[in-house]
BANU-275867 format. One record per residue (C-alpha): residue in one letter; residue number from 1; z negated, x, y. Coordinates in steps of 0.5 Angstrom, whole numbers. Layout:
<recs>
 resn resi     w     u     v
    A  NUM     Z     X     Y
...
</recs>
This chain:
<recs>
 resn resi     w     u     v
    M    1     0   -32   -25
    Q    2    -2   -32   -19
    A    3    -7   -39   -20
    C    4   -10   -35   -26
    S    5   -10   -28   -22
    E    6   -15   -32   -18
    G    7   -18   -37   -22
    N    8   -15   -43   -19
    D    9   -16   -48   -25
    A   10   -13   -54   -22
    L   11    -6   -50   -20
    A   12    -6   -48   -27
    S   13    -6   -54   -30
    F   14    -2   -57   -25
    L   15     4   -51   -27
    V   16     3   -52   -34
    D   17     4   -60   -34
    A   18    10   -58   -30
    G   19    13   -54   -35
    A   20    12   -46   -32
    D   21    13   -41   -38
    V   22     7   -39   -39
    D   23     9   -33   -43
    L   24    13   -30   -38
    T   25    11   -22   -35
    D   26    10   -18   -29
    H   27    13   -11   -29
    E   28     7    -9   -32
    G   29     8   -13   -38
    Q   30     3   -17   -36
    N   31     2   -25   -38
    C   32    -2   -31   -34
    A   33    -8   -30   -40
    H   34    -8   -22   -38
    F   35    -9   -24   -31
    A   36   -15   -29   -33
    F   37   -19   -23   -36
    C   38   -17   -18   -32
    M   39   -20   -22   -26
    E   40   -26   -24   -30
    H   41   -24   -31   -30
    L   42   -26   -32   -37
    E   43   -26   -40   -38
    L   44   -19   -40   -35
    G   45   -17   -34   -40
    N   46   -20   -38   -46
    W   47   -16   -45   -44
    L   48   -10   -41   -44
    I   49   -11   -38   -50
    G   50   -14   -43   -54
    S   51   -11   -50   -51
    V   52    -4   -48   -48
    G   53    -2   -42   -53
    V   54    -1   -36   -49
    D   55     1   -31   -53
    T   56    -3   -26   -55
    S   57     1   -22   -58
    A   58     4   -19   -52
    V   59     2   -12   -49
    D   60     1    -9   -42
    A   61     3    -3   -39
    D   62    -4     0   -42
    G   63    -2    -2   -49
    R   64    -7    -8   -49
    T   65    -6   -15   -51
    P   66   -10   -21   -47
    L   67   -15   -21   -53
    D   68   -16   -14   -52
    W   69   -18   -15   -44
    K   70   -22   -21   -46
    H   71   -26   -17   -51
    M   72   -28   -12   -46
    L   73   -29   -17   -41
    E   74   -34   -20   -46
    E   75   -37   -13   -47
    D   76   -37   -11   -40
    E   77   -42   -16   -38
    D   78   -47   -12   -41
    S   79   -45    -6   -39
    D   80   -47    -3   -32
    P   81   -42    -5   -27
    S   82   -43     0   -22
    C   83   -42     6   -26
    N   84   -37    11   -22
    F   85   -32    17   -26
    A   86   -33    23   -24
    D   87   -26    26   -22
    A   88   -23    26   -29
    G   89   -16    31   -28
    P   90   -14    37   -26
    E   91   -17    41   -20
    S   92   -13    39   -14
    K   93   -12    43    -8
    T   94   -14    36    -4
    R   95   -21    37    -1
    D   96   -26    31     0
    A   97   -27    29     7
    D   98   -34    29     6
    T   99   -40    33     4
    S  100   -43    29    -2
    E  101   -41    32    -8
    D  102   -37    28   -14
    F  103   -42    24   -18
    D  104   -41    29   -25
    V  105   -41    26   -32
    D  106   -40    29   -39
    E  107   -33    28   -42
    E  108   -37    23   -48
    S  109   -40    19   -42
    K  110   -33    17   -39
    L  111   -29    16   -45
    N  112   -35    11   -47
    S  113   -34     8   -40
    A  114   -27     8   -40
    K  115   -27     4   -47
    R  116   -32     0   -45
    A  117   -30    -2   -38
    P  118   -24    -8   -37
    R  119   -19    -7   -31
    A  120   -20   -10   -24
    R  121   -13   -13   -23
    G  122   -13   -14   -16
    V  123   -16    -7   -15
    C  124   -14    -1   -20
    A  125    -8    -4   -24
    G  126    -5     1   -28
    G  127   -10     5   -32
    S  128   -17     4   -34
    A  129   -23     4   -29
    P  130   -29     1   -28
    W  131   -31    -5   -24
    A  132   -32    -2   -17
    R  133   -37    -3   -12
    A  134   -37    -5    -5
    V  135   -37    -1     1
    A  136   -40    -2     8
    S  137   -36     2    12
    C  138   -30     7    11
    G  139   -32    14    13
    H  140   -29    18     8
    A  141   -29    14     2
    R  142   -25    17    -3
    L  143   -20    12    -7
    A  144   -22     9   -13
    S  145   -15    11   -16
    T  146   -12    11   -23
    T  147    -5    13   -25
    A  148     0    12   -31
    G  149     0    18   -35
    D  150    -5    24   -36
    G  151    -5    25   -28
    P  152   -11    27   -24
    K  153   -16    21   -23
    R  154   -20    20   -17
    T  155   -26    16   -16
    S  156   -31    13   -11
    E  157   -33     6    -8
    G  158   -28     1    -9
    L  159   -28    -7    -9
    S  160   -27   -12   -13
    A  161   -22   -17   -13
    E  162   -27   -22   -11
    E  163   -30   -19    -6
    L  164   -23   -16    -2
    V  165   -21   -23    -2
    R  166   -26   -28     2
    P  167   -23   -35     3
    D  168   -31   -37     6
    D  169   -29   -31    11
    P  170   -25   -34    17
    H  171   -23   -27    18
    N  172   -20   -25    12
    N  173   -14   -25    10
    I  174   -13   -21     4
    T  175    -9   -24    -1
    A  176    -9   -23    -9
    S  177    -3   -20    -9
    V  178    -4   -15    -4
    A  179   -11   -13    -7
    K  180    -8   -11   -14
    H  181    -5    -5   -11
    L  182   -11    -2    -9
    G  183   -12     4   -13
    R  184    -5     4   -16
    G  185    -4    13   -14
    L  186     3    13   -14
    L  187     2    19   -10
    H  188    -1    23   -16
    R  189     3    20   -21
    P  190     7    26   -23
    N  191    15    25   -23
    H  192    14    19   -18
    P  193    19    20   -12
    L  194    13    19    -8
    Q  195     9    24   -10
    I  196    15    29   -10
    V  197    17    27    -3
    K  198    10    28    -1
    Q  199     9    36    -5
    L  200    16    38    -1
    I  201    12    36     6
    Y  202     6    40     4
    D  203     9    46     1
    S  204    14    46     7
    F  205     7    47    11
    D  206     5    52     7
    R  207    11    56     9
    K  208    11    54    16
    F  209     4    57    18
    D  210     1    64    16
    V  211    -6    64    17
    A  212    -6    72    17
    K  213    -2    71    24
    G  214    -7    66    27
    D  215    -4    60    25
    N  216    -9    53    23
    K  217    -8    52    15
    M  218    -7    45    14
    I  219   -11    42    10
    T  220    -9    36     5
    F  221   -12    30     4
    D  222    -8    24     0
    D  223   -15    20    -3
    L  224   -18    17     2
    H  225   -21    10     2
    P  226   -16     5     5
    I  227   -21     1     7
    C  228   -23     3    15
    T  229   -26     0    20
    T  230   -23    -3    26
    Q  231   -26     2    30
    A  232   -22     7    27
    C  233   -16     4    26
    F  234   -16     2    33
    D  235   -21     3    38
    D  236   -21    10    37
    L  237   -14    11    38
    L  238   -14     8    45
    I  239   -10     2    42
    P  240   -11    -4    47
    A  241   -15   -10    44
    D  242    -9   -15    45
    H  243    -4   -10    42
    V  244     1   -14    37
    S  245    -2   -10    31
    R  246    -8   -12    31
    R  247    -7   -20    30
    P  248    -8   -22    24
    S  249    -1   -24    22
    D  250     1   -17    23
    T  251    -6   -13    19
    F  252   -10   -15    13
    Y  253   -17   -16    15
    L  254   -22   -15    10
    D  255   -28   -18    15
    S  256   -29   -18    23
    E  257   -30   -11    23
    R  258   -26    -8    17
    C  259   -19    -8    15
    L  260   -14    -5    10
    R  261   -11     1    14
    T  262    -5     0    18
    H  263    -4     7    18
    T  264    -6    14    16
    S  265    -8    16    23
    A  266   -14    11    22
    H  267   -17    18    19
    Q  268   -16    22    24
    T  269   -22    22    29
    H  270   -27    22    23
    L  271   -23    29    20
    L  272   -23    31    27
    R  273   -31    30    28
    D  274   -32    34    22
    G  275   -28    40    25
    Y  276   -21    39    21
    E  277   -17    42    26
    A  278   -10    42    22
    F  279    -9    37    16
    L  280    -4    33    13
    C  281    -7    26    11
    A  282    -2    21     6
    G  283    -4    15     3
    D  284    -2     7     2
    V  285    -2     3     8
    Y  286    -2    -5     8
    R  287     2    -9    14
    R  288     4   -16    14
    D  289    11   -16    15
    E  290    18   -19    14
    I  291    20   -19     7
    D  292    27   -16     4
    Q  293    29    -9     0
    S  294    26    -4     6
    H  295    19    -8     7
    Y  296    14    -8     3
    P  297     7   -11     4
    V  298     4    -4     2
    F  299     7     3     3
    H  300     6    10     4
    Q  301     5    14    11
    M  302     3    22    12
    E  303    -1    24    18
    G  304    -1    31    21
    M  305    -5    34    26
    Y  306    -5    40    29
    V  307   -10    43    34
    M  308    -8    49    38
    P  309   -12    55    37
    Q  310   -16    57    43
    A  311   -21    63    44
    D  312   -27    63    48
    G  313   -26    63    55
    A  314   -18    62    55
    P  315   -14    58    60
    Q  316   -12    51    57
    V  317    -6    51    53
    S  318    -1    48    57
    V  319     3    41    54
    E  320     9    44    55
    A  321     7    50    50
    T  322     4    44    45
    E  323    10    40    45
    A  324    14    47    43
    H  325    10    48    38
    L  326    10    40    35
    R  327    18    41    36
    D  328    19    48    32
    A  329    15    46    27
    L  330    17    39    25
    E  331    24    41    26
    S  332    22    47    20
    V  333    20    41    16
    V  334    25    37    16
    A  335    30    42    15
    D  336    27    44     9
    I  337    28    37     7
    F  338    35    35     9
    G  339    38    42     9
    D  340    42    44    16
    V  341    43    37    19
    K  342    44    36    26
    M  343    38    33    30
    R  344    36    30    36
    W  345    30    28    40
    V  346    29    21    43
    E  347    23    18    48
    A  348    18    14    45
    Y  349    12    11    46
    F  350     5    10    42
    P  351    -2    10    45
    F  352    -5    15    43
    T  353     0    21    45
    E  354     3    23    51
    P  355     9    25    52
    S  356    11    21    45
    M  357    18    22    42
    E  358    22    21    35
    L  359    27    26    31
    E  360    33    23    28
    I  361    37    27    24
    W  362    45    25    23
    F  363    45    24    15
    N  364    51    20    12
    E  365    55    18    18
    E  366    49    16    23
    W  367    43    17    26
    L  368    36    16    22
    E  369    30    16    24
    V  370    25    21    20
    L  371    18    21    24
    G  372    15    19    31
    C  373     9    25    34
    G  374     7    27    40
    V  375     2    30    44
    V  376    -5    28    42
    Q  377    -8    24    49
    Q  378   -14    28    51
    E  379   -19    22    51
    I  380   -18    22    44
    L  381   -20    30    43
    R  382   -25    29    48
    N  383   -29    23    45
    C  384   -28    28    37
    G  385   -32    33    42
    L  386   -26    38    43
    G  387   -26    38    50
    D  388   -20    40    53
    R  389   -17    43    47
    R  390   -10    40    45
    A  391    -7    38    39
    W  392    -1    34    37
    A  393     0    30    31
    F  394     6    26    28
    G  395     7    20    22
    L  396    12    18    18
    G  397    15    14    12
    L  398    14    17     5
    E  399    18    10     2
    R  400    23    11     7
    L  401    25    18     6
    A  402    25    17    -1
    M  403    29    11    -1
    V  404    35    17     3
    L  405    33    23    -2
    F  406    34    19    -8
    Q  407    39    14    -5
    I  408    33     8    -8
    P  409    36     1    -6
    D  410    29    -3    -7
    I  411    23    -1    -4
    R  412    20    -5   -11
    L  413    23    -1   -16
    F  414    17     4   -13
    W  415    12     0   -16
    T  416    16    -1   -23
    E  417    14     1   -29
    D  418    20     1   -33
    P  419    21     8   -36
    R  420    29     8   -35
    F  421    26     8   -27
    H  422    21    14   -28
    E  423    25    19   -33
    Q  424    30    20   -27
    F  425    26    24   -23
    Q  426    22    31   -24
    D  427    18    34   -20
    G  428    21    39   -15
    K  429    28    37   -16
    I  430    31    31   -11
    T  431    36    27   -16
    D  432    41    21   -14
    F  433    38    15   -17
    K  434    43    12   -22
    P  435    41     5   -22
    Y  436    40     2   -29
    S  437    41    -6   -28
    K  438    43   -11   -22
    Y  439    40   -18   -25
    P  440    43   -24   -21
    A  441    40   -27   -15
    C  442    37   -34   -15
    L  443    38   -37    -8
    K  444    33   -43    -5
    D  445    32   -46     2
    I  446    26   -49     5
    S  447    26   -52    11
    F  448    21   -55    16
    W  449    18   -56    22
    L  450    14   -51    26
    S  451     6   -52    27
    P  452     4   -50    34
    D  453     1   -43    32
    F  454     6   -42    27
    H  455     9   -34    25
    E  456    13   -32    20
    N  457     9   -26    17
    D  458     4   -32    15
    F  459    10   -35    12
    F  460    12   -29     9
    A  461     5   -28     6
    V  462     5   -34     2
    V  463    11   -33    -1
    R  464    10   -26    -3
    E  465     3   -29    -5
    I  466     6   -34   -10
    G  467    13   -30   -12
    G  468    11   -24   -13
    D  469    15   -18   -13
    L  470    21   -24   -16
    I  471    23   -24    -9
    E  472    27   -19    -6
    R  473    28   -22     1
    V  474    27   -28     6
    E  475    31   -29    12
    L  476    31   -35    17
    I  477    38   -37    17
    D  478    38   -43    21
    E  479    34   -46    28
    F  480    34   -53    30
    T  481    31   -55    36
    H  482    30   -64    37
    P  483    34   -65    43
    K  484    28   -71    44
    T  485    22   -68    41
    Q  486    23   -61    42
    R  487    20   -60    36
    V  488    23   -53    33
    S  489    25   -53    25
    N  490    27   -47    21
    C  491    31   -46    15
    F  492    29   -40    11
    R  493    33   -37     5
    I  494    29   -34     0
    T  495    32   -29    -5
    F  496    29   -29   -12
    R  497    31   -23   -17
    H  498    27   -20   -23
    M  499    28   -12   -23
    D  500    28   -12   -31
    R  501    32   -19   -33
    S  502    36   -25   -31
    L  503    32   -31   -28
    T  504    33   -38   -30
    N  505    34   -44   -25
    E  506    29   -48   -28
    E  507    23   -43   -28
    I  508    24   -41   -20
    D  509    25   -49   -18
    K  510    17   -49   -21
    I  511    15   -43   -17
    Q  512    20   -45   -11
    E  513    16   -53   -12
    V  514     9   -48   -11
    I  515    12   -44    -5
    R  516    13   -52    -1
    E  517     6   -54    -3
    S  518     3   -49    -1
    T  519     7   -48     6
    A  520     5   -55     8
    N  521    -3   -54     6
    Q  522    -4   -47     9
    L  523     1   -47    15
    G  524     0   -54    17
    V  525     8   -54    17
    E  526    11   -61    16
    L  527    17   -60    11
    R  528    24   -63    11
</recs>
């Protein structure tokens, strides 16, 4: 599937000759022909269905077969690729951060566009969407988001997979398997656990802050585009140039000046400069990280910022008063979500706040970190035109909270289209997830001598790119240093497990072989 999504004819041919199961489908019901046509690889797709005999009757989550995507791709070549939909969903409480108005089209135009435009597999998986345009910088562009079901659809400038994945740019390290998650819109999907947790937090802040009493009301943003400048993601937040989070082994870079946001704090200074003094910003964030049941290269965060009200000429609000306001607000919100639980504050360090702290709760007989927060560095506020005003900010992971609240054991489940998962949840309610299957794991080991610049996150990215959501965990099980040469060898164990069916050893052997070859070719390691 990966070879077909990238249009890699040679790899696709190799896999077919090696006996790969060409009718294998992913969690959205798409086989390799779906991938080829969705990614505009028309010749490869025609070869798959014409010469290889890929099943053309397979229906994906959108109710479409490979032939449906083929026909739409052929029609799309004669249509305008830069057309954007207007907001097709019900009115949202979320406000635009910029001053531009949405491009409006009538309902008939939207319907015709939806029928005509193939889905950009690498960007807008999960629903129909027009081919998207490139963005020059992040600003407050709204995400071209598509959601399954009848949830709100938000539109703005976006990037096709070909524009996101740029092998010719030495700074670009975005993979196709990551790119396909842009625009999935899980935070707007009705009855989705992440949307439920997001709304619980929104509602709690609405109850907490009373405008009639002089409080600032939290304005919500949850559709800002995840492509941002490195200036907004790092520099504006006083993150040092040599900080580990800025390394290509940790961050997905589009080019030398843009990246996929690593945190929703990337929008903090833009919103402050635009005059917003109290806001919540939720969205998908992207990091190169380890692989296990609680880590995924794409997850969701919520950032909160509150600038303390201060009358003209009034003395500066103290750090102590700001911190007390922060603690009171966040303890109230956490109590709304988890009930009457024991809490404690732990000192922490973040470059953009001082003092910094984390809030933990006693949950299931252990201390659980819920969020990080602090009083915003004065330099950041001054740079945003707020002078000596005081402010506090916090950030939390929505998957982390949802996995605890709903007892969801594997982070990959948030992305499934399986109705057995989604039918268990209802907006406004917290219910325990009931596992519907546990298919057996398939374990494969890989050993190699390390190259001088080897970083395990780069290896994890290769494995994730080829194995996709079949990969449940990758763990280092052995490290050996040669007594004479001092060369270091690592052995990693890869756990394969499909969420919806049993895997065969034969099909995993083929994927493992591609992982071995790609690891050697891309990372410069020597296989053992």
